[in-house]
ZANUDO-462837 format. One record per residue: residue number from 1; residue in one letter; x, y, z of N, C-alpha, C, CB in turn. Coordinates in pm, whole numbers. Glycine has a CB too. Example, Ala and Ser with C-alpha at 12.3 -4.5 7.8 and 13.67 -1.06 7.14 Angstrom:
# ZANUDO-462837
  pos  code      nx      ny      nz     cax     cay     caz      cx      cy      cz     cbx     cby     cbz
    1     A    1319    -569     780    1230    -450     780    1320    -330     780    1131    -447     905
    2     S    1285    -225     708    1367    -106     714    1290       3     787    1408     -60     572
***
This chain:
# ZANUDO-462837
  pos  code      nx      ny      nz     cax     cay     caz      cx      cy      cz     cbx     cby     cbz
    1     M     520    1360   -1905     636    1375   -1892     745    1260   -1910     636    1424   -1787
    2     V     853    1303   -1993     938    1208   -2000    1040    1177   -1897     991    1226   -2102
    3     K    1064    1045   -1897    1142     966   -1781    1269    1000   -1803    1131     808   -1777
    4     I    1359    1071   -1738    1530    1092   -1791    1588     961   -1722    1628    1260   -1721
    5     K    1662     898   -1853    1760     808   -1838    1897     837   -1749    1791     779   -1965
    6     K    1922     752   -1681    2049     756   -1592    2163     695   -1631    2030     704   -1472
    7     N    2283     748   -1575    2432     683   -1619    2439     711   -1770    2449     500   -1589
    8     L    2412     809   -1860    2442     869   -1963    2520     941   -2002    2387     904   -1985
    9     S    2608     943   -2083    2734    1010   -2103    2663    1159   -2172    2853     909   -2213
   10     D    2760    1248   -2174    2732    1395   -2225    2687    1384   -2371    2870    1495   -2216
   11     S    2745    1316   -2446    2696    1264   -2584    2571    1227   -2613    2756    1162   -2620
   12     D    2567    1127   -2503    2427    1063   -2508    2325    1139   -2494    2405     973   -2418
   13     M    2314    1191   -2399    2228    1278   -2322    2188    1358   -2417    2286    1350   -2207
   14     L    2268    1453   -2543    2255    1576   -2623    2212    1498   -2742    2393    1676   -2641
   15     K    2192    1369   -2772    2183    1349   -2922    2021    1387   -2957    2227    1178   -2967
   16     G    2061    1438   -3062    1931    1484   -3140    1883    1611   -3090    1811    1382   -3127
   17     W    1956    1688   -3017    1933    1807   -2990    1992    1934   -3041    1944    1803   -2889
   18     Q    1917    2050   -3073    1976    2146   -3158    1924    2251   -3096    1951    2141   -3306
   19     E    2011    2361   -3061    2002    2480   -3025    1934    2569   -3132    2125    2518   -2989
   20     Q    1820    2631   -3041    1766    2756   -3143    1839    2854   -3160    1650    2823   -3108
   21     T    1823    2918   -3273    1921    3018   -3287    1854    3146   -3244    1978    3024   -3430
   22     T    1943    3217   -3158    1895    3367   -3163    1974    3458   -3181    1838    3410   -3062
   23     F    1938    3600   -3147    2041    3689   -3194    2198    3697   -3110    1969    3828   -3190
   24     E    2223    3626   -3017    2318    3592   -2992    2409    3494   -3026    2302    3593   -2923
   25     T    2348    3369   -3067    2424    3260   -3108    2427    3280   -3269    2358    3116   -3054
   26     E    2374    3359   -3318    2347    3377   -3448    2511    3419   -3500    2216    3497   -3469
   27     T    2528    3528   -3445    2667    3567   -3514    2750    3446   -3473    2740    3723   -3459
   28     L    2761    3405   -3351    2879    3318   -3335    2873    3181   -3419    2894    3284   -3182
   29     D    2748    3134   -3503    2797    3057   -3561    2830    3047   -3705    2747    2989   -3528
   30     E    2793    3168   -3757    2816    3212   -3907    2988    3228   -3886    2717    3382   -3961
   31     P    3024    3195   -3989    3155    3252   -4031    3187    3404   -4069    3187    3182   -4140
   32     A    3270    3479   -4028    3288    3628   -4075    3262    3628   -4213    3432    3691   -4052
   33     R    3170    3708   -4229    3153    3756   -4376    3209    3892   -4436    3014    3764   -4398
   34     Q    3270    3838   -4578    3348    3986   -4610    3267    4067   -4712    3508    3964   -4679
   35     A    3241    4175   -4737    3173    4208   -4834    3216    4184   -4969    3151    4316   -4816
   36     P    3191    4136   -5063    3208    4127   -5201    3298    4212   -5291    3096    4139   -5244
   37     G    3422    4166   -5284    3502    4262   -5375    3571    4362   -5290    3408    4339   -5480
   38     R    3553    4389   -5175    3616    4473   -5120    3749    4449   -5040    3532    4520   -5059
   39     F    3778    4318   -4983    3871    4292   -4931    3943    4182   -4993    3843    4282   -4820
   40     D    3912    4160   -5150    3947    4056   -5237    4152    4084   -5269    3823    4080   -5398
   41     R    4185    4237   -5250    4296    4249   -5305    4392    4183   -5196    4321    4394   -5346
   42     K    4544    4213   -5239    4621    4191   -5167    4641    4303   -5048    4717    4164   -5243
   43     E    4721    4276   -4958    4732    4334   -4841    4791    4477   -4890    4820    4247   -4738
   44     P    4743    4594   -4853    4799    4704   -4913    4907    4749   -4848    4714    4800   -4928
   45     A    4951    4838   -4915    5109    4896   -4870    5064    4998   -4758    5211    4988   -5013
   46     D    5167    4980   -4647    5162    5092   -4573    5170    5224   -4587    5220    5082   -4515
   47     D    5252    5257   -4706    5272    5376   -4727    5239    5364   -4866    5399    5430   -4685
   48     I    5207    5494   -4961    5204    5488   -5089    5330    5487   -5167    5133    5581   -5124
   49     N    5424    5551   -5102    5573    5559   -5128    5649    5396   -5156    5641    5638   -4982
   50     S    5628    5324   -5082    5663    5213   -5082    5582    5074   -5162    5676    5209   -4959
   51     A    5481    5110   -5220    5352    5028   -5262    5438    4969   -5346    5206    5097   -5327
   52     Y    5517    5017   -5468    5573    4929   -5546    5681    4823   -5536    5600    4990   -5617
   53     L    5736    4849   -5409    5875    4765   -5395    5837    4635   -5376    5972    4806   -5273
   54     T    5860    4521   -5452    5843    4415   -5396    5942    4341   -5285    5823    4352   -5492
   55     P    5878    4235   -5206    5942    4155   -5100    6109    4140   -5151    5856    3997   -5085
   56     E    6149    4124   -5289    6277    4076   -5352    6375    4186   -5358    6255    4020   -5494
   57     L    6299    4307   -5385    6385    4423   -5398    6375    4506   -5264    6342    4510   -5527
   58     K    6293    4484   -5169    6344    4534   -5049    6423    4484   -4961    6268    4561   -4991
   59     E    6482    4322   -5008    6577    4257   -4969    6667    4295   -5007    6575    4158   -4980
   60     Q    6665    4319   -5094    6807    4344   -5210    6839    4486   -5200    6774    4311   -5395
   61     I    6749    4578   -5158    6801    4700   -5096    6861    4687   -4915    6664    4810   -5113
   62     G    6786    4635   -4866    6802    4622   -4736    6960    4579   -4698    6695    4522   -4690
   63     K    7001    4479   -4821    7146    4404   -4826    7232    4497   -4843    7172    4299   -4937
   64     A    7235    4588   -4995    7317    4660   -5012    7302    4798   -4895    7309    4681   -5157
   65     L    7220    4832   -4824    7246    4911   -4697    7323    4853   -4622    7143    4942   -4621
   66     L    7320    4769   -4564    7385    4656   -4503    7521    4666   -4503    7352    4538   -4561
   67     E    7561    4651   -4649    7709    4662   -4701    7773    4785   -4680    7719    4640   -4844
   68     L    7704    4877   -4716    7728    5031   -4687    7789    5030   -4551    7586    5128   -4689
   69     K    7679    5014   -4442    7709    5033   -4311    7833    4986   -4280    7621    4981   -4232
   70     L    7845    4854   -4286    7979    4803   -4256    8073    4867   -4310    7999    4680   -4288
   71     K    8083    4890   -4475    8193    4963   -4460    8226    5101   -4426    8235    4948   -4543
   72     L    8127    5177   -4393    8116    5284   -4311    8196    5247   -4195    7977    5319   -4279
   73     Y    8156    5168   -4131    8191    5130   -3982    8358    5073   -3994    8068    4992   -3918
   74     K    8385    5016   -4068    8553    4959   -4096    8637    5110   -4091    8580    4865   -4290
   75     E    8554    5212   -4180    8661    5316   -4197    8607    5428   -4042    8644    5406   -4393
   76     G    8559    5372   -3977    8516    5452   -3837    8442    5554   -3872    8630    5512   -3747
   77     I    8349    5559   -3985    8230    5654   -3952    8118    5567   -3917    8188    5753   -4074
   78     V    8057    5623   -3786    7936    5600   -3733    7854    5660   -3756    7927    5597   -3636
   79     D    7864    5773   -3737    7730    5879   -3756    7726    5911   -3908    7748    6040   -3662
   80     Y    7613    5924   -3948    7597    5939   -4087    7465    5912   -4116    7683    5857   -4165
   81     Q    7412    6030   -4250    7283    6051   -4307    7281    5966   -4418    7252    6192   -4343
   82     I    7191    5930   -4504    7166    5867   -4621    7061    6003   -4698    7087    5698   -4586
   83     K    7128    6008   -4821    7096    6139   -4895    7011    6072   -5026    7253    6237   -4944
   84     V    6925    6075   -5094    6845    6029   -5182    6831    6139   -5273    6725    5980   -5127
   85     S    6906    6084   -5407    6925    6158   -5520    6872    6101   -5670    7068    6178   -5519
   86     S    6814    6159   -5751    6784    6110   -5871    6858    6128   -5970    6687    6143   -5903
   87     Q    6939    6071   -6068    7002    6154   -6199    6925    6042   -6295    7211    6167   -6219
   88     D    6854    6074   -6409    6805    6004   -6505    6741    5905   -6483    6876    5975   -6573
   89     K    6816    5763   -6497    6686    5648   -6460    6760    5574   -6333    6640    5511   -6613
   90     Q    6824    5663   -6257    6911    5608   -6131    6866    5651   -6002    7058    5652   -6137
   91     V    6838    5616   -5932    6810    5668   -5765    6950    5623   -5723    6663    5578   -5658
   92     L    7020    5700   -5649    7121    5742   -5588    7087    5728   -5431    7154    5878   -5638
   93     L    7172    5658   -5369    7156    5665   -5200    7353    5705   -5191    7078    5453   -5097
   94     T    7320    5788   -5105    7468    5870   -5086    7509    5853   -4897    7436    6083   -5143
   95     A    7570    5797   -4890    7603    5792   -4709    7698    5908   -4708    7693    5628   -4631
   96     V    7640    6048   -4628    7723    6148   -4562    7752    6157   -4423    7676    6255   -4588
   97     P    7860    6180   -4370    7883    6190   -4246    7809    6286   -4182    8001    6206   -4228
   98     V    7785    6264   -4051    7739    6399   -4005    7846    6483   -3930    7618    6382   -3911
   99     K    7843    6575   -3974    7936    6654   -3875    7892    6701   -3708    7964    6788   -3954
  100     A    7996    6705   -3638    7967    6751   -3500    7993    6854   -3487    8017    6697   -3405
  101     K    7859    6921   -3401    7855    7043   -3383    7981    7126   -3279    7719    7052   -3338
  102     T    8010    7223   -3325    8137    7284   -3273    8110    7338   -3140    8192    7398   -3365
  103     G    7977    7404   -3159    7974    7482   -3035    7932    7410   -2916    7889    7593   -3049
  104     Q    7925    7271   -2891    7879    7174   -2793    8008    7185   -2725    7828    7021   -2845
  105     A    7970    7152   -2578    8113    7104   -2513    8112    6922   -2518    8124    7172   -2322
  106     S    8225    6891   -2499    8245    6742   -2529    8148    6681   -2473    8368    6679   -2485
  107     K    8096    6561   -2479    8003    6487   -2410    8080    6399   -2318    7914    6413   -2501
  108     Q    8193    6416   -2281    8294    6315   -2185    8240    6335   -2051    8470    6356   -2183
  109     P    8212    6235   -1964    8190    6305   -1847    8316    6338   -1769    8100    6233   -1767
  110     V    8266    6463   -1696    8385    6528   -1603    8405    6492   -1454    8367    6677   -1598
  111     Q    8504    6423   -1425    8528    6399   -1278    8553    6511   -1209    8634    6313   -1252
  112     R    8460    6475   -1088    8471    6589    -980    8472    6525    -836    8340    6697    -993
  113     T    8600    6629    -775    8617    6571    -638    8511    6621    -527    8762    6606    -589
  114     G    8484    6576    -431    8433    6595    -320    8473    6726    -241    8457    6485    -257
  115     K    8597    6772    -258    8645    6908    -165    8584    7020    -251    8835    6935    -147
  116     L    8547    7118    -139    8515    7240    -224    8614    7335    -197    8377    7302    -199
  117     K    8643    7436    -274    8759    7522    -279    8712    7642    -182    8797    7570    -438
  118     G    8777    7682    -116    8696    7805     -18    8806    7902       5    8631    7748     150
***
């Protein structure tokens, strides 16, 4: 039997010791493996319709839409829809104001008094 030395630090006690690999520790020690060739591509696009838009192009479109929104706000148009159309080699985004439905009552709150007519 080996005599245990006293007053050793943790690193001195564990010097030369190596843990035996088991099915539990084997997966923790190895870095995560990827199947070769499966995930080497760049991050896939969320939607196939926007897959061809580069980050720079997305930024340009976003800035143009923000400018449009500010112009419409200055004109007093807050509710609008963007209509997309294409003509020849151009894609057009057109802001169309949303028309208020005439059948609805106004959405302003109505003041009511506490007295009942009777």
